C-alpha positions in Angstrom: 61.0 71.7 140.6 61.6 71.0 137.0 64.4 69.5 135.6 66.5 71.4 133.3 66.8 70.2 129.7 69.9 70.4 127.7 70.8 69.8 124.1 73.0 67.5 123.2 76.1 68.4 121.2 76.8 65.7 118.8 79.9 66.9 117.2 81.4 67.5 120.9 80.4 64.2 121.6 81.9 62.4 118.9 85.1 63.8 118.6 85.6 63.3 122.4 84.4 59.6 122.1 86.8 59.3 119.0 89.9 60.7 121.0 89.1 58.0 124.0 88.2 55.5 121.5 91.4 55.9 119.6 94.1 56.6 122.2 94.1 53.5 123.9 95.0 51.4 120.8 98.4 53.0 120.9 99.3 52.6 124.2 100.8 49.2 125.1 99.5 47.1 127.8 100.2 47.9 131.3 102.7 45.8 132.9 103.6 44.0 130.0 106.6 46.1 128.3 106.9 43.4 125.5 103.3 43.3 124.5 102.2 45.2 121.2 99.8 48.0 121.1 96.2 47.0 120.1 96.3 49.0 116.6 98.3 45.8 115.7 95.3 43.3 115.6 93.6 45.6 112.8 96.7 45.6 110.7 96.9 41.9 111.5 93.8 41.3 109.5 95.5 42.0 106.3 98.9 40.9 107.2 98.9 37.7 109.4 98.7 34.6 108.9 96.3 33.8 111.8 93.5 36.3 110.5 91.4 34.8 113.3 93.4 35.7 116.0 93.6 39.2 114.7 89.9 39.4 114.2 89.2 38.2 117.6 91.9 41.0 119.1 90.0 43.7 117.2 86.5 42.7 118.4 87.6 42.4 121.6 89.4 45.7 121.3 86.4 47.3 119.8 84.3 46.2 122.8 86.3 47.1 125.8 87.5 50.2 124.3 84.0 51.6 122.2 81.5 51.2 124.9 83.4 53.1 127.6 84.5 55.7 125.1 81.1 56.4 123.8 80.0 56.3 127.6 82.8 58.8 128.8 82.4 61.1 125.8 78.7 61.4 126.7 79.4 62.3 130.3 82.1 64.9 129.2 79.7 66.2 126.7 77.0 66.7 129.3 79.1 68.5 131.7 80.5 70.8 129.0 77.2 71.4 127.8 75.8 72.6 131.1 78.6 74.4 132.0 78.2 76.1 128.7 74.6 76.8 129.6 75.1 78.2 133.0 77.8 80.5 131.9 75.1 81.7 129.1 72.6 81.8 131.6 74.8 84.3 133.8 75.7 86.4 130.9 72.0 87.1 129.9 71.6 88.0 133.7 74.5 90.4 133.9 
C-alpha cells in the first residue's frame, strides 16, 4: 500500500503559526499575576536601560514560542489538508 501524498498549504501554515507565535506574547506568565506579559521584552530593547536583559528575554521568547508555533502550525495544517482532501475525494466519488 502506497502512502498518500498531500500538498503543503504554506499560506495556512504561516497563518496558523503566526497566531500560535503571537498569542503567548500577550499572556502573562501563569501563576505569577504580578509578572509582565512577554511583549514587554521586545519593547524594552528600545526603551529600557538594560538592553541586554531585554535582548535575552526576547531571544528566549522567540525560541520558546517560535519552534513550538512552527511545529504546531504544521501539524494543524496537515490535519486540515488531509480533511480537505478526504472531503474532495468523497465529493468526486458521489
